[in-house]
C-alpha positions in Angstrom: -74.3 78.6 -45.7 -71.9 75.2 -45.9 -68.6 75.6 -43.6 -66.5 75.0 -47.1 -68.1 77.3 -49.0 -68.4 80.1 -46.2 -64.3 79.2 -46.2 -64.1 79.3 -50.2 -65.6 82.4 -50.3 -63.5 84.2 -47.5 -60.3 83.1 -49.2 -61.4 85.0 -52.4 -62.2 88.1 -50.6 -59.4 88.4 -48.8 -56.6 87.8 -51.6 -54.2 90.0 -53.3 -54.8 91.1 -56.8 -51.7 91.0 -58.9 -51.6 94.6 -59.3 -51.6 95.2 -55.3 -48.8 92.6 -55.1 -46.5 94.6 -57.6 -47.3 97.9 -56.0 -46.0 96.4 -52.5 -43.0 95.1 -54.7 -42.4 98.6 -55.8 -42.6 100.3 -52.6 -40.3 97.8 -51.0 -37.6 98.6 -53.9 -37.9 102.2 -53.6 -37.7 102.1 -49.7 -34.4 99.9 -50.0 -32.9 101.8 -52.4 -33.6 105.1 -50.2 -31.9 103.0 -47.0 -29.2 101.7 -48.9 -26.9 104.6 -48.9 -27.1 104.8 -45.1 -26.9 101.4 -44.3 -23.2 101.5 -46.2 -22.6 104.2 -44.1 -23.8 102.7 -41.2 -21.4 99.5 -42.1 -18.4 101.8 -43.1 -18.5 103.2 -39.6 -18.7 100.1 -38.1 -15.3 99.1 -39.6 -13.7 102.3 -38.9 -14.5 102.2 -35.6 -13.6 98.3 -34.9 -10.1 99.4 -36.7 -9.7 101.9 -34.5 -10.5 99.8 -31.2 -8.1 97.2 -32.4 -4.9 100.1 -32.8 -5.7 101.1 -29.6 -6.1 97.7 -28.1 -2.8 97.3 -29.7 -1.4 100.3 -27.9 -2.6 99.1 -24.5 -1.4 96.1 -24.6 2.5 97.7 -25.5 2.0 99.5 -22.5 1.1 97.2 -20.4 3.6 94.4 -21.3 6.2 96.8 -21.4 5.3 97.8 -17.7 5.1 93.8 -16.7 8.3 92.6 -18.8 10.4 95.8 -17.6 11.6 96.6 -21.6 10.3 98.8 -23.9 8.0 97.9 -26.7 7.1 99.6 -29.8 4.0 99.8 -32.0 5.2 100.3 -35.6 2.9 101.1 -37.9 4.0 101.2 -42.1 1.6 103.8 -43.8 2.6 102.7 -47.2 1.8 98.9 -46.6 -1.3 100.0 -44.4 -0.3 97.8 -41.3 0.8 97.8 -37.9 2.7 95.8 -35.7 4.1 95.2 -31.7 7.8 95.5 -31.3 10.4 94.6 -28.4 13.2 96.9 -28.6 15.7 94.0 -27.6 15.2 93.1 -31.0 14.1 95.9 -33.5 16.4 98.7 -33.9 15.2 102.3 -33.9 18.4 104.2 -34.8 18.1 101.9 -38.0 14.8 102.9 -38.6 15.3 106.7 -38.1 18.0 106.3 -40.6 16.4 104.7 -43.5 13.4 107.1 -42.9 15.9 109.6 -43.3 17.4 108.3 -46.5 13.8 107.7 -47.9 10.8 108.6 -46.2 8.7 105.9 -48.2 11.2 102.6 -47.0 9.1 99.6 -46.3 10.4 97.0 -44.1 9.6 93.3 -45.8 8.2 90.4 -44.4 11.3 88.6 -43.2 12.5 91.8 -41.0 8.7 92.4 -39.6 9.0 88.7 -38.4 12.7 89.0 -37.5 11.9 90.2 -33.8 9.1 87.2 -33.7 11.5 84.0 -34.3 13.4 85.6 -31.7 11.2 85.3 -28.9 10.8 82.4 -26.5 8.3 79.7 -28.0 5.7 80.9 -25.2 5.2 84.4 -23.8 2.2 87.4 -24.0 3.7 88.2 -27.1 4.7 85.1 -29.0 1.6 85.1 -31.2 1.8 88.9 -32.1 5.3 89.8 -31.7 6.2 91.2 -35.4 3.3 89.9 -36.9 1.9 93.2 -39.3 -2.2 93.7 -38.5 -4.1 95.4 -41.0 -7.3 97.4 -40.5 -10.6 96.3 -41.5 -11.5 96.2 -45.2 -11.8 99.8 -46.6 -9.8 101.8 -44.0 -6.4 102.5 -44.6 -3.8 104.4 -42.0 -4.0 108.5 -43.1 -0.9 109.9 -41.7 0.1 110.1 -37.9 1.5 112.5 -35.5 4.4 112.0 -33.5 6.8 113.4 -31.3 10.4 112.3 -31.0 13.0 113.4 -29.0 11.0 117.0 -28.5 10.0 116.7 -32.2 7.0 116.9 -34.3 7.5 114.9 -37.2 3.8 114.6 -39.3 4.1 111.2 -41.4 2.3 110.7 -44.4 3.9 108.0 -45.8 6.5 105.5 -44.9 7.1 103.8 -41.7 7.1 105.5 -38.1 6.8 104.2 -35.0 5.7 105.1 -30.8 7.4 103.5 -27.8 6.1 102.5 -24.3 8.5 102.5 -21.7 8.9 100.5 -18.5 7.5 103.3 -16.5 4.4 103.7 -18.5 5.2 106.2 -20.4 4.9 106.8 -24.0 5.3 109.3 -26.5 2.5 112.2 -28.1 0.8 110.0 -30.7 -1.8 111.1 -33.1 -3.3 108.9 -35.9 -5.4 109.5 -38.3 -7.7 106.3 -39.4 -9.8 106.6 -42.1 -12.7 104.9 -44.7 -13.7 105.0 -47.7 -16.1 107.8 -47.9 -13.4 110.1 -46.0 -14.7 109.6 -42.6 -12.0 110.0 -40.2 -11.3 109.2 -36.4 -8.2 110.0 -34.4 -6.3 107.6 -32.9 -4.3 110.0 -29.8 -1.6 108.9 -27.0 -1.0 110.6 -24.1 3.2 111.0 -23.0 3.2 110.7 -19.1 0.1 108.5 -18.7 0.3 106.4 -22.2 -3.4 107.1 -22.2 -5.2 106.6 -25.4 -8.4 108.0 -26.5 -10.3 107.4 -29.8 -12.5 110.9 -31.1 -14.2 111.4 -34.6 -12.7 113.8 -36.4 -15.1 116.5 -37.9 -15.1 118.4 -41.6 -13.3 121.2 -41.5 -10.0 119.8 -39.6 -10.6 117.0 -42.3 -10.0 119.2 -44.9 -7.2 120.7 -43.0 -5.2 117.4 -42.7 -6.0 116.7 -46.7 -8.5 114.5 -46.5 -11.3 115.2 -49.1 -14.3 113.4 -49.8 -14.3 111.3 -53.4 -17.2 113.5 -54.2 -14.2 116.7 -54.2 
């Protein structure tokens, strides 16, 4: 047989019909529809854990810089505005914050006040790029609530502003910060007082419900 005719004959036999192509496309659509929810869940879980890691890094940095510079540093959390930032005890007046929180639990700090501590720092330092600069979790990740121990008094914070300090001795206050994604998956970030050790843990459905974090379908 002529090689050219043989090649044409092979192509005709191995080609796909329109029906076969449509069946393959239909299968692709069905499989994509089935896997999309899990892919969205995976993306949300990744953003949640990434946000938790960023907060943990900020807490670690506050501890390290407090020891290095011999000055108390704080990490401040604004649950209403969904942000947090590093502050120095030399420029951040804790008593004023505590008084304002006592008067109004949903108090918020404006942009000028947030940046005031940064402006008072030397031009070049380990903290000059982040001190007083608000940081935000990833998209659709929120600071849900926190449990903090100030002077042996435990406070449950659901809104407003509060903080955790790190002393030059390497100690801090006990803290549990809960963050969640839009599907009500929750992660806790805890700090031990004596060692300032930071841990990240997934929070189960029962504990989430006890905390008042319910899934969107409820």
